[in-house]
C-alpha positions in Angstrom: 152.1 120.0 129.5 151.9 123.6 130.0 153.4 125.5 127.9 156.8 126.5 130.0 157.8 122.8 130.4 160.0 120.8 128.1 158.4 118.7 125.8 161.6 116.3 126.0 160.7 115.4 129.6 157.7 114.6 128.6 158.4 113.0 124.6 155.2 110.4 124.5 152.9 113.4 125.2 151.4 113.0 121.9 152.2 109.2 121.2 148.5 107.9 121.5 147.1 110.3 119.2 144.6 109.0 117.1 145.8 108.4 113.6 142.8 110.2 112.2 143.6 113.4 113.6 147.3 113.2 111.9 147.8 116.4 109.8 150.4 114.0 107.8 147.9 110.8 108.2 146.9 111.0 104.1 150.7 110.9 103.0 151.9 107.6 102.0 153.1 105.2 104.8 156.5 105.4 105.8 159.5 102.8 105.0 159.2 101.7 108.3 155.6 101.3 108.9 155.7 99.2 105.2 158.7 97.0 106.5 156.5 96.3 109.8 153.3 95.9 108.1 154.6 93.8 105.7 155.9 91.1 108.3 152.7 91.7 110.6 150.6 90.8 107.6 152.8 87.7 106.5 152.7 86.2 110.4 148.6 87.0 110.0 148.6 85.6 106.9 147.1 88.3 104.9 147.7 90.5 101.8 149.6 93.4 102.2 148.3 96.8 100.8 151.4 99.2 99.6 148.9 101.8 99.1 148.0 103.1 102.4 148.4 105.8 104.1 150.3 106.8 107.4 147.4 106.7 109.5 145.6 103.5 107.7 148.7 101.9 107.9 149.4 102.7 111.7 145.5 101.7 111.9 146.1 98.1 110.7 149.3 98.0 111.9 147.6 97.9 115.8 144.9 95.4 114.0 147.5 93.0 112.9 149.5 93.4 116.3 146.3 92.1 117.9 145.9 89.3 115.6 149.7 88.4 115.7 149.9 88.9 119.6 152.3 91.4 119.6 150.2 93.6 120.8 153.0 96.6 122.1 
């Protein structure tokens, strides 16, 4: 995206950024992440970890989506 393009016309341009590169990745996971991760954990018969960071939660969500067949 060039510096003169409107970011609203490319709303997903950074949607695939690696969670390890997130500037806020070490903050606690969001409420939405926790809720979805709890649901996925139950479906995958795995223990829910409520102490994950945003980045860790994102990676775990990806892992459990694949395991439960809820891939994007």
